[in-house]
N, C-alpha and C positions, 0 to 999 in steps of 0.2 A: 732535513729529510730523513725519514726512517730508512735504515739499511734494508735493502731487499733480501739480503741473505738471512735476515732475522725474521722467522715466522712465515715467510713466503716460500712457495714451492719453486720447482725448476721449470715446469712446462705450462705454457699458456697457449691455447689454440684459438686462432681467429679464422672463422669458416664462412663460406658463402651460403646463399640460400636460394639460388636460381636453378631451375631445371629446364629441360627441353631446348634443344638446339635452335629450332625454328621459331618458337614462340615462348621465350623465357618467362616463367612465372615465379614470383617471389613466394617461397614456402615458409617464411618466418612464422606466420600465424599458425600454420599447421604444426610446425615443429614445437612451438610453445604449448599448444593445446594438447599434443600427444606426448609431450615430455621426451622428445627424441631429437637427434640430428641424423640426417640421412645423406649419404654420399650419392649424388645423382649420376655418377658414372658406373657403368657396368664392369669396366675393365681397367680403371685408373684409380690411383690413390688407395688401393685396397690395403697394402702393407702399412701405409701411413695411418689409416684409420684404425687398423688393428693395434697399433702401438699406443693409442690413447688409453690412459689409465683412469680408473675410478679415483676421484679426488682431484684430478686435473681441472683447471679452470678453462672455460670455453666462452667465446663471444661470437655472435652473429654479426658479420660486417658486410658492408656494400661499398665497393671502391668506385670512384668516379672522379671527375674534375670539376672545379668551380672557378668562376671568374668574378662574379659579383656577389654582393651581400656578405663579404668576408669580414671577420673581426680585425683585419689589418689591411694595409694598403698593398694590393697585389701588383701595383704598377701596371695594371691592365694585362697581367699574365694569367694563364691558367695555373691552378694549383691542385696537386693531387690531394684528394679528400677521401676519408673513410668514415662512413656512418656506422656507429656502433648501435645496433638495434635491440640487443638483449645480451645478457651475460648469464652464466650459470656454472654449475659444478657437475662434472661427469659422474654418474652414479653406477653405470654399468656399461660393459662393452660386449656385444654379442659375438664377437670373433669372426664375423663374416666379411669384414671390410666395408660394410654398407651402413650398419646401424649402430648408434650408441644411445644410451639412455642418459637424459640430462634433467636436472632440477633447474628450470629456467627462472630468471628474474627479468621480465620485460621492462622496457622504458616507455614513457609516454610518447616519445618521438626520438628519432636517431640523434645521438650525440656526435657532433662533428669533430673529427681529428684530422690534422693536416700534415702534409710533407712526407712523413715516414710511413708509407703505406705499402701494400703488397697486392699484386694482381692475382695470385694463385687462389684456388678454391679453398685450400687448406694451408694456413700459414702458422708454423710452429715458432713461437717467440720465447726466448729465454732471457732472463735479466742479466745481460752481459755488458751493456754500456748505457750511457745516459739516454740514448734514443729509445732503446727497448724498455729500459726502466720506466721512462716517462709514459710510454704507451700502456704498459701494464698498470701503472698507477692510475692513469686516466680511465681505463676501461673498468678496472675491478675495484679501485679504491676511491673513485669519484674525485680524483685530484685534477686540477686544471692543467692544461698543456702550457708549457713555457714557450709561448709563441715567439718571443723575442730571441730566445736562444736558437730556435730552429731557423728563423728567418735569416739570422746573421751567421749561421754555420756555413763553412765554405761550400757545402753541397748546394745550398739554395740562395746564398747571399747575392749572387749575380742578378737574380730576378726579384728577390723580395727583401734584400737587406736594407738597412738604414742608409740614408743619403751620405752620412759622414763616413761610412765604410764604403768608399767609392768602388764601383765595379772595375775589376782589373781589365776586362775586355768590354767592348761595346757590342752587346747582343740584343740591342733594341729592335733589330730587324725581325726577331722571332715573332713578335706580336702581329706585325703586318702579315707575315707569311702564314701564320696559323689562321688568321681571319680570312685571308684570301682563299685558302684551301677550303675552309668551311663554306664560303660562298660558291666556290667552284662545284662542290658536291651537289648543289641544287640542280645542276644541269646534266646529271648522270643519265636521266631518262628522256631528256629533251635537249639535244645538242645544237639544234638549228639556231636558237638565239645566240649561243656562244660563238658559232661560226660567223654570224652577222657582226658581232662585236669585233672579231678578228679582222673581217673585211674593212670595217671602219678604221681600225687602228693601223692597218697596212697602208691606208691612204696618207696617214700622218707620219708613220715611222717607216722609213725605207729599210731599216734593219730587219723588219718582219717580212721582207720580200721573199725570203727563202722558204716560207711556209706555203708552198704551192705544190699541188699534186701534178703528176705527169701521166699522160696516157701511154699506150704501147709504142707510139711513134716519138715519144719524148717531148710532146707539146705540153707546155704548162697550162694548168687550169686550176680553178679554186678548189680547196679542200672540200670534200663532202662529209668528212667526219674528223674528229680530233680527240685526243685523250688529255686528261688533266695534267699529266707530267710534261707533255710537250708544251702546254700553255705556260707552266712554271719555268720550263727550260728556256723560253723565249727571252727572259731577262736574267737568266743564269748561265750566260755564254760569255765568251771572251770579248766583251765590249767595255767601254769606259764606264766608270762608276756613275758619271753624270747621266749617260744614256741609260744605264740600268735603272737609275732612280726615276727618270722621266717615263720610261716604258712601264715600270712597275706602277707608277702613279696612275697612268692612264688605264692600265688593267684594273687597278683598284677602283677607280672612278666608275668604270663600266660595270663592274661586278657589285658595286654598292658597298665597298669596304670603307669603314669610317676611320681606321687608323691611317695616319699619314705614311706615305712611302718612305722607306729608310734611305738615309744618305751614307750609311756605313754598312759594310757587308762582312765584318770580321767573322771568319770561320765558315763561310759559305763556299762549298766546292762548286766548280763550274764544269759544265760539259764542254767537250771539244766542239768548236764551231762546225766542223765537218761531220759531226755525228751527234747532233742535238735532238733528233727525232726519236720517239719511243715506238714508232710503228713504220711500216713500209708504205710505198706508193700503193694506191688502191688496187691496181692490177696484180700486185704481188702479195697482198694481205690475205691471211686466213679470214674466214667469214666472221669469226668472233674475236679477232685480235684486240680491237679497240674496246669492246665490251669487257674483255678480260682485264685490261688495264684499269678501266673504271671500277671493276669489282675489287681489285686489290686496293685501290685508292679508298673506296668506301670502307673496306674491312680494316684498313689501317686507322682511319679516323675513328671508327667505332671502337677499336681496341684501345686507342689512346684515351678515349673518353669513358669507357666502361670497365676495362681491366677485368674481364671475366674469362674463365677457362674456355667456355664455349666460343667466345670471340677469338681467343687465341687459335683454336682449332680452325675456325673459318679463315682467319688471316693466313695460317700456314698453307691451307689448300689454295687460296687465291694467290699467294706469293709464288708458290711452286708453279702454278699455271702461267703466271706472267713472266717469271724470270727466264723461261726457256724460249720466249718469243724472239725472233730476230730483232736486232736493234735495241735490246733491253739489257740483259745480263746484270752487271754490277751497277749500271745506271739506275736500276729500280730502287736500290737502297738510297741513292742520292735524291730521287724524287720523293721518297718517303721522308727523308730528313728535311727537305724543303717544306713539306706539308705539316709535319709535327716535329720540329727540331729538338724538343726536350724529351722525346719518346723513342726516336729511331736513330740508328747508327749509320752514318754514311760509309760506304765501302769503296770510295774512290781510291786511286793509287796512293795518294798522300796518306790517307788514313790507314790503308792496309799496311804500308811500310811502318808507320808509327806503331800500330797495334802489334806488329811482329817484332820490331827491333827494340822498342822502348817499353811496351806494356806486356810483352811476352804472351800475346794471344795470337796463335797462328791458326792451325786447323784448316788451312787452305780456304780462307774466307772468300776468295774470289769465286768459288764454286759452291758456297754454302747454300743449302736448301732452307726452306722457311723455318723448320724446327731448329736447325743449327744457328740461323740468324737470330731467332728469339733467345736461344740459349746464351749466345754471346752477349746480347743486350742484358739479360738477367745477370750474368757474371759481372759485367761492367757496372750496372746499376748498384749492385751490392758493394763493389769496391769504391764507388763514388762517395759512399758514406764515410770512408776512412780519410780523416783529415790529412794523413801523410801520403795519400795516393797522389799520383802526378796530376790528375785531372779530376773534375767533379761533375761534369755534365757532358753531353754529346756535343753541344756547340764549342765548349772549351777544348774537348778532344780534337775536333776538326781544326780549330784555330792553332792549337799547339802542334798538331801534325804539320801544318804549314810552316810554322816557325822552326821546326826541327830541321837540321841539315838534310838536304836532299829535296828542298821545296821548289815550287814553281817560280819562275822568274817573272810571272805576270803580276805578282802582288797578291794573288788569291789562288787557292788550290784549284787545279784544273784536271779533269779526267777525260780520257778519250775512249776508244772503242773497247779496250781491255788490255791493250799492250801498253806497258808503262813507257815504252820508247817514244810514244807520241808526246810525252811531256818533257819539256826542256827543264833541266834541273841544275841547281847550283847551290853551294853551301851558304847558309846564312852566316855572316861574320859574327863570331862570339866575342864578347868583352872579356879580356884577360883579367885574372884575379891572382895576386901574388901575396907574399908575406908582407910586402910594403903596404898593400891595401888592408891587410889585417890590422897593422899598426895604425893606419889612418882611420880605421873604423872605431878605434878606441881600445886597442889592446895595449897594456902597459908593460909588455915584454919587448925586448929589443928584436929587430929583424933577424939578427944572428941567432938568438935563442930559438926563434920560430923555425929558421932553416934547419937547425940541429934536430928539432922535433920531427920535421918532415922527413929528413934523411933517415932518422931512426925508424920512422913508420914505413918508409919505402922498403927498407931492408928487412924489417921484421914482419911486415904485412899486417900486424895486429898491434894496436897501441891502446893504452888506458891512461886517461888523465885522472889523477887522484889528488885529493886535497881537501882542506877544510871547507865548510859551507861558505858560499859567497865569493869563491875565487874564479867564477866564470868558466867552469868546466864545459858545460853544454854550449855556451856561447862560442868558446874557442874551438871546440870540437867541430862544430858546423863550418867555421871559417877555415880551419885546417883542411877539412874535406874539400871545400871549394878551391883552396890553393893547390891541393894535390891534383885535382881534376884540371885546374888551370882556368876555370871560369865559373860564374854563378848561373850561367844560362842553361846548363844541362840539368834541370831539376830531376828528371827520372834517374839520374846516375847516383842519387843520394836517397837513402831510405832510413828513417829513424824509427826505432822501437824502444820500448821501456820494459825492463824486467821488473817483476814483482814476485812476492812469495808464492803465488799460485801459477806462475808462468810454467809452461810445460813444453816438452819436445813436440807434442802434437800442435801446439799453438805456433811454435817458432819454425819448425822444419816441415813436418807433414803429419796429418792425422785425419781421422774420420770426423766429419762435422756435417751438420745439415746443409744441403745445397739449396739453390733457389726454389726447387720443387718440394722442399720439405724432406726429401730422402737423404739418407746418409751418403756422403761421397768423400773420396780422398781429396783433401784440399791442401795445396801447398801453402806453407807459411811464408813470412817475409824473407827468411834466409834462402829458401830454394828459389823464390821469385828473383832475388838479387843474383843468385848463381846463374839463372837462365839469362837474366838481363846482361850480365857481364860476359857470358859466353857468346851472346849474339853481337856484341860490339867490343871485340877484344882490344881494339886500339884505344879505348877510352877507359880510364880508371873509374871504378864504381866503388861506392862507400856504403857500408852498413854501420849506422851509428846506434849504439846500444846505451841508452841512458840508464843510470842506476844498475849497472851490470852486476853488482854484488848483492842486490836485493833479492835476486832469484838464486837458484842453484845452477850455475853455468854448466857444470859437468853433466847434470841430468838434462838440461835444456838442449845442449848441443848434441848429446848422445854420441853416436859413432863418428859424427862429423868433427868432433873435437880433434881427432887425429889429423883430419884433412886440412884444417885451417893453418897448420904449421907451415912456415915459409918453405921448408924443404920438401913439402909433399903436395905442392900445388901443381899437380900433373895428372893427366888421364891415366898414367901408369899406376897411380896410387888410388884409383877409384874404388869405392866400397859400395856394397849393397845397403839399401836403406831399411829401417825397421818396418816401414810400410811401402813396399815396392809396388809399382803399377804393373810390372811384369816380372817374370822370373829372372830375366837377364838384365834388368835395369841396374845400372850403377851410376854413381855421382862422384864428381871430383870438384874441388873448389878452384876456380880459375885464378891465375896469378894476378889478374887485374881487378880482383875483388879485395878491398881493404876493409878491415874492421877497426872501429875506434869506439871505445867505451868510456864512460865517466863513472867515477867511484867517489862517494862521499865518505870520508874516513871517520866522520863524527857520529855516524849512525850506530847507536849502541845495540840495535836489534840484529846486527849482522854477524854471521859466523866468519871465522877465518877462511879465506879463499883457498880452495884446493890447489896444492902445489903443481899438479899436472896441468891445471888450467893456467897457472901463473907462468909456466915455462913457455907457453905459446905467445905471450904478450910482452911487449916492452912497456915500461911504466915511466910516466913523467909526473913528477910531483909539482903541483902548483901551490904557491904561497900567497898570502895577502900582498897585493902589489900597490900599497898606498905610498907610492914613491914619487920621484920628480916627474916621471912621465904622466902619472895620474894627476898631479898638481897642475901641470901645464895644460892637460886636457880640460880639467875643471875650470881653469882660468879662461881658456880660449873659448870654450863652448857655453859656459854658464855664468861667466863674468864674476866669479867668486874672487874676492881679493886674495892676494898671495899670503898676506899675514894671517887671514882666517884659515887658509888651507894649511899653512905651517902649523897652526895651533891644533887643527884636527889631526894632522899626521902625528904629532907628539902624543895627543890624548889616546889615539888608537894604538900606537906603539906601546904605550903604557898598559892599556887594557889587554892587549894580546900577550904581553909578557906575563901578566898576572895569570892569564888563562894557561899559558904554556908551562908556567912553573907550578901550577896546582897539581899535586900528585894524583887527584881523581879525574883530571882532565888531560892536559897535554897539548902539544902543538897542533894536533889534528883537530882541535876544537876552536882554534883561533877564528876570528871573524874576518871575512874577506872584503875586498874593495867593492864588490857588487852592492853591499849594503848601503854604501854612501856615495854611489855614483848614479845620478839621475839618468833615466832612459828617455826622457822627453823634456821639453821646455818647462821651467818653473818660474813662478813670479818672485819668490823670496827664498833664497837658499836657507836662511836661518829658520824660517817656518817649516820648510820641507825637512830639514835635518831634525828638528824637534819631533815632527810626526814620525819619522823613521825610527828614532830612538824609542818613542812611545809604543809603536805598533809592531816593530820587527826586532830591533836589537834588545830592547827591554825584556820582552817575553823569552828570548833566547837565553839571556843572562839569568833570568828568574829560574829557567829550567836547569841551567848549569849549577846554580847554588840554591836548589829547592829547599835544602836543609839550613840555609843561612840567608833568609830574606833581607836582613839588614845589610849584609855585604853586597847583595845584588842591587839593592836600592842605592847604596853609596856609589857603586861603579857607574850606574846609569846617570846619577847626578853629576858625577865627575865628567861625563861627556858633555853635559849641558851647561855647566857653570861658565 
């Protein structure tokens, strides 16, 4: 693949072409004919449009969802789709925030792009990662989309991944819920048939007996109206899973849903049985209360399906009108989640606690209006693309929130009227992880050595594992982090990043970057995210793992916070102002429960000597090739390699590493580690596997070491294979 940095520019714009709130019309043909693009808003996106430069590339896109006729198996799920209808080059900007001149190249028909899409009218894309690179190449260089890579990425694999990459959670219920919501919407303007269905189901299911109206004297009578969320809530209450499946199945049959009712409900929040209505008795209702709920239901399904700025505005208005109704509040977000679980965030008590304590998203979500609610969704959706982020979808977020300590004892998330006190909570037991477990996982160091490393890390707060290639630095760093925390089950307590020559303070700590709306915003990097996460849970150790820590410039990347990571300065008294403060009085300190561990490859010739001021903040542990008796026992037990063959390999590698260490142009830091010759999965023949490793991994490394003496390199490789 051609490097995007060579010959391609920085800014690419993907823009919409629909005007008119009430009757949207596609303006693509007019734009192409007139050689322009026009911002359809009078008072929005003006600064963004003004920032477009002549020479920038631009594409007209339309975002929607598809379920059928896809070039891959969607497993009956909706997939975000973006049709690219024309591309062009900006030739002029009139400076009014409304019009730009474009030399357009139209297509015969829209070119379909999947998964990595955007809702906004203007989406600025820069070639920063494989997803954005792929989109730019697809739109402007006519390269195909790597659908297999997208499908099996953690962001989308739960719905679209290959069968051999088994789903971590069972979110099959989402298809049924989405189809049922679609069928429900057909009754928005004619609820009488829906009420008839309810009456028939009440004769079969006694659990639906609570859906009865009352007159002023408290006498029960049939409902005269109902909202879609109350229908959905009827099988999302505190009842058994078997009864939920049966009730959902009967609702599905009545509404004409073709997808079978789910038998598993992982990640589905439940309303409290005493507060599962979204409206009041008829005598207490406002005249338009139930219509208001139907309006936000329709607006939500439209927004999930069309992803247009005008639909966002309609949704915000409808959301704000419905949220303030009696009996609604945060339950509204739960109803939206039931309706379109891949598009909307549930704000039940479990999820709110998880968002605040683990994902560091607070902002009083319990009282968020429609704009704040969508902004939170945008922030999370952007973070879901990060493979290192704790969760990658709203269903996974809801399920992980339930699994996090403080969950409901009912086996599923349950929410009440808004007071968290209505929920019984208990801590989910966590599986312990110790240095003995590290050894059992395949570490060839002794438990005593591992304990010494942990003790050094606890005292110093910052540790670097350094050593030759193949010594398992990253592998060990992750497991030391889990042992420090004491469990593998608290995934949000560990965050991994990788330094590189272009890494900056703005990337790592905080800097100005494009936000979800395309506007520049102060965005916290992974370091400040971990600082906030550690501050919110001071009783839990948190770990920031920095791979290839010496490939960047650590002093520049840490900036003023280099002082604060020192063990003796982990206190609010030592707090400093940041280079990019959010307010004049904002200061930051590094909490004592945030630990940093880095890995350093000593054999990389491209690296400069590390700054001494940075070195003083860290303890260093040197790892060496561990092709020892622990390694031999592991290989014999797990891969059935004979002890005589293992002894032979030990001798050959010891000889090779001595030659490397004694070479004046190399040294011990260039020795080859045990990871080269330790399989990570089952193998049919160790001999064949070993030959392949020598040919494809060890041989090329030795060739590079002795690039000026190919005969010696060939002889050393042959010595391993004889």
